[in-house]
C-alpha positions as CSV (number, residue, x, y, z in Angstrom):
1,X,114.1,-98.5,-53.0
2,X,114.4,-100.5,-56.3
3,X,115.8,-103.2,-55.0
4,X,112.4,-103.3,-52.5
5,X,110.3,-102.7,-55.7
6,X,111.7,-105.4,-57.6
7,X,111.3,-107.5,-54.6
8,X,107.8,-106.8,-54.3
9,X,107.0,-107.4,-57.8
10,X,108.6,-110.5,-57.9
11,X,106.6,-111.8,-54.7
12,X,103.3,-110.6,-56.7
13,X,104.5,-112.8,-59.4
14,X,105.5,-115.8,-57.6
15,X,103.1,-115.8,-54.6
16,X,99.7,-114.4,-56.9
17,X,97.8,-116.2,-60.0
18,X,98.0,-113.8,-62.5
19,X,95.7,-114.2,-65.3
20,X,95.1,-112.6,-69.0
21,X,91.8,-111.5,-69.7
22,X,89.9,-109.3,-72.2
23,X,87.9,-106.6,-70.8
24,X,85.3,-104.6,-73.1
25,X,87.6,-105.0,-76.1
26,X,91.2,-104.4,-73.9
27,X,93.8,-106.8,-72.8
28,X,94.2,-106.5,-69.3
29,X,97.4,-109.0,-66.7
30,X,96.6,-109.1,-63.1
31,X,95.7,-111.3,-60.1
32,X,92.1,-111.5,-59.0
33,X,91.9,-108.0,-56.9
34,X,93.3,-105.9,-59.8
35,X,90.9,-107.5,-62.6
36,X,88.2,-106.8,-60.4
37,X,89.2,-103.2,-60.3
38,X,89.7,-103.2,-64.0
39,X,86.2,-104.9,-64.8
40,X,84.8,-102.0,-62.3
41,X,86.2,-99.6,-63.5
42,X,85.3,-100.6,-67.1
43,X,81.7,-101.1,-65.9
44,X,81.9,-97.6,-64.2
45,X,82.9,-95.6,-67.5
46,X,79.7,-97.4,-69.7
47,X,77.3,-96.4,-66.5
48,X,78.8,-93.0,-66.8
49,X,78.4,-92.9,-70.6
50,X,74.8,-93.9,-69.9
51,X,74.1,-91.5,-67.6
52,X,75.3,-88.7,-69.6
53,X,72.8,-90.2,-72.8
54,X,69.8,-90.0,-70.4
55,X,70.8,-86.6,-69.2
56,X,71.2,-85.5,-72.5
57,X,67.6,-87.4,-73.7
58,X,65.7,-85.9,-70.5
59,X,66.9,-82.4,-71.7
60,X,65.7,-83.2,-75.3
61,X,62.5,-84.5,-73.9
62,X,62.3,-80.9,-72.0
63,X,63.3,-79.1,-74.8
64,X,60.1,-80.7,-76.9
65,X,58.0,-80.1,-74.3
66,X,58.5,-76.3,-73.7
67,X,58.0,-76.6,-77.3
68,X,54.8,-77.9,-77.2
69,X,53.6,-75.9,-74.5
70,X,54.5,-72.5,-76.4
71,X,53.1,-73.8,-79.8
72,X,49.8,-74.8,-77.4
73,X,49.5,-71.2,-76.2
74,X,49.9,-69.9,-79.6
75,X,47.4,-72.2,-80.5
76,X,45.1,-70.8,-77.7
77,X,45.9,-67.1,-78.4
78,X,44.9,-67.9,-82.0
79,X,41.7,-69.8,-81.0
80,X,40.8,-66.8,-78.7
81,X,41.2,-64.4,-81.6
82,X,39.1,-66.1,-83.5
83,X,36.5,-65.8,-80.9
84,X,36.9,-62.5,-80.5
85,X,36.5,-62.1,-84.3
86,X,33.6,-64.0,-84.8
87,X,31.9,-62.5,-81.6
88,X,32.5,-59.3,-83.3
89,X,31.1,-60.1,-86.3
90,X,27.6,-61.9,-85.0
91,X,27.3,-58.1,-83.3
92,X,28.3,-56.5,-86.6
93,X,25.6,-58.8,-88.5
94,X,23.2,-58.0,-86.1
95,X,23.8,-54.7,-86.4
96,X,23.1,-54.8,-90.0
97,X,19.7,-56.7,-89.4
98,X,18.5,-54.7,-87.2
99,X,19.5,-51.5,-89.8
100,X,17.6,-53.1,-92.3
101,X,14.7,-53.9,-90.5
102,X,14.5,-50.3,-89.1
103,X,14.4,-49.5,-92.5
104,X,11.6,-51.7,-93.6
105,X,9.4,-50.7,-91.4
106,X,10.0,-46.8,-91.8
107,X,9.0,-47.5,-95.1
108,X,5.6,-49.6,-94.3
109,X,5.1,-47.1,-91.7
110,X,4.9,-44.3,-94.4
111,X,2.6,-46.8,-96.9
112,X,0.0,-46.9,-93.2
113,X,0.8,-43.7,-92.8
114,X,-1.1,-42.8,-96.0
115,X,-3.8,-44.9,-95.6
116,X,-4.5,-43.5,-92.5
117,X,-4.1,-39.6,-93.3
118,X,-5.8,-39.8,-96.9
119,X,-7.5,-42.8,-97.8
120,X,-9.5,-43.3,-94.1
121,X,-8.9,-47.0,-94.3
122,X,-6.1,-47.7,-92.5
123,X,-6.8,-51.2,-90.2
124,X,-5.2,-52.3,-86.7
125,X,-2.4,-53.7,-88.2
126,X,-1.8,-50.0,-90.0
127,X,-2.2,-48.5,-86.9
128,X,0.6,-51.0,-85.1
129,X,3.1,-50.6,-88.3
130,X,3.0,-46.9,-87.6
131,X,3.5,-47.5,-83.9
132,X,6.2,-49.4,-84.7
133,X,7.9,-46.5,-87.1
134,X,7.4,-44.0,-84.9
135,X,9.5,-46.0,-82.5
136,X,12.4,-46.8,-85.4
137,X,12.4,-42.8,-86.3
138,X,12.6,-42.0,-83.2
139,X,15.1,-44.2,-81.6
140,X,19.7,-43.1,-82.4
141,X,21.5,-45.0,-85.1
142,X,24.8,-43.3,-84.5
143,X,26.0,-45.7,-87.7
144,X,23.5,-44.8,-89.8
145,X,23.2,-41.6,-89.3
146,X,26.7,-41.1,-89.8
147,X,26.6,-42.5,-93.0
148,X,24.5,-39.5,-94.1
149,X,27.6,-37.2,-93.6
150,X,29.7,-39.1,-95.6
151,X,28.9,-39.5,-99.2
152,X,28.7,-36.6,-101.5
153,X,26.1,-34.5,-101.2
154,X,25.6,-35.6,-97.6
155,X,24.5,-33.7,-94.4
156,X,27.2,-30.7,-93.5
157,X,25.6,-29.9,-89.9
158,X,28.3,-32.0,-88.3
159,X,27.6,-30.1,-85.0
160,X,24.0,-31.3,-84.5
161,X,25.3,-34.9,-85.1
162,X,27.8,-34.6,-82.4
163,X,25.0,-33.2,-80.0
164,X,23.3,-36.2,-80.8
165,X,25.9,-38.6,-80.4
166,X,29.2,-37.2,-78.3
167,X,31.3,-37.8,-81.4
168,X,32.2,-36.5,-85.0
169,X,30.3,-39.2,-87.6
170,X,33.9,-39.7,-89.1
171,X,35.1,-41.2,-85.8
172,X,31.6,-43.2,-85.4
173,X,32.1,-44.8,-89.1
174,X,35.4,-46.7,-87.6
175,X,33.8,-47.8,-84.6
176,X,33.0,-51.1,-84.6
177,X,32.5,-52.2,-81.0
178,X,29.0,-52.5,-79.7
179,X,28.6,-51.3,-76.7
180,X,29.8,-47.9,-77.5
181,X,27.5,-47.7,-80.2
182,X,25.2,-48.6,-77.7
183,X,26.1,-46.1,-75.5
184,X,25.9,-43.5,-78.6
185,X,22.3,-44.9,-79.4
186,X,21.2,-44.6,-76.2
187,X,22.2,-41.3,-75.4
188,X,20.4,-39.8,-79.1
189,X,17.5,-41.3,-77.9
190,X,16.3,-39.7,-75.0
191,X,17.9,-36.1,-76.0
192,X,15.6,-36.3,-79.3
193,X,12.7,-37.5,-77.7
194,X,10.0,-35.0,-77.1
195,X,9.1,-37.8,-74.3
196,X,12.1,-38.5,-72.7
197,X,13.9,-35.8,-70.6
198,X,17.6,-36.8,-69.0
199,X,19.0,-35.4,-65.8
200,X,22.3,-33.4,-65.7
201,X,23.5,-36.3,-64.3
202,X,22.4,-38.3,-67.2
203,X,24.3,-36.3,-69.8
204,X,27.5,-35.7,-66.9
205,X,28.3,-39.5,-66.9
206,X,27.4,-39.9,-70.9
207,X,30.3,-37.0,-71.2
208,X,32.6,-39.2,-68.7
209,X,32.1,-42.0,-71.1
210,X,33.1,-40.1,-74.2
211,X,35.7,-39.1,-71.8
212,X,37.3,-42.2,-70.8
213,X,37.0,-43.6,-74.7
214,X,38.9,-40.9,-75.8
215,X,41.8,-41.4,-73.3
216,X,41.7,-44.9,-74.4
217,X,42.0,-43.8,-78.0
218,X,38.8,-45.6,-78.6
219,X,40.3,-49.4,-77.5
220,X,37.6,-52.0,-78.2
221,X,37.1,-55.1,-75.6
222,X,36.8,-53.2,-72.6
223,X,34.1,-55.3,-71.1
224,X,35.9,-58.5,-71.9
225,X,39.6,-57.6,-71.0
226,X,40.7,-56.0,-67.9
227,X,38.7,-53.4,-66.5
228,X,39.9,-49.8,-67.8
229,X,38.0,-46.3,-67.4
230,X,35.5,-47.2,-70.1
231,X,34.5,-50.2,-68.4
232,X,33.3,-48.1,-65.1
233,X,32.0,-45.3,-67.2
234,X,30.0,-47.5,-69.3
235,X,28.4,-49.4,-67.0
236,X,28.1,-45.8,-64.3
237,X,25.7,-44.6,-67.8
238,X,23.5,-47.8,-68.6
239,X,22.8,-48.2,-64.8
240,X,21.9,-44.9,-64.3
241,X,19.1,-44.9,-67.3
242,X,16.5,-45.9,-65.1
243,X,16.8,-43.5,-62.2
244,X,17.7,-40.5,-64.5
245,X,15.5,-40.4,-67.1
246,X,11.8,-39.4,-67.0
247,X,9.4,-41.3,-69.8
248,X,6.4,-39.0,-70.0
249,X,3.1,-41.1,-70.9
250,X,1.6,-39.9,-74.1
251,X,-1.4,-37.7,-74.2
């Protein structure tokens, strides 16, 4: 067996043209076919290295892309939070402006009433001011009325406030979501009015709204976020007003 191997080697040396070639900084000795195989092996190794490098680069790009998506989602979330905060701020400003206007109207009504009842020289403008003042005086304002109970020496008839607005004034002062205040004001306006009469269903739907609020721990956003029991109760109450509130004509 050793003899046959030697013979084959000698035959290859004597019959084949051997060459010495440097391939990829390595010295190789062989015939044409052998050197070709060596070159291909080295080329294959280089291709594999390039593939590995490309795969690493692709993975890096995927990781960077995922990070960008995550950052983008965070930016969208922050933007939505800013929009929500901005909306609530504008709603709060509108409420304060309306309250200021209402206070000014009431004080102007006081002067015009004096002109009408004591001086006897009220003008058409005075009667218009008195009418506007009466509207403000007989309209619910849960936030401003709640403040009457917080200061030292303030009102103590908490049960009266709760019968008007359905909640304790201490709770109402912590509410910042305008739709909730809107329902409380509407209920108080009807129940305190000498001209408006609510049906039993009107008061039942209001009670259901208050119950839904308490169940949700007074969560805000129920008109923008996923609908909740408070969402359904809110619309049920507001939509019933036209049918469930009777407004008599002034005599």
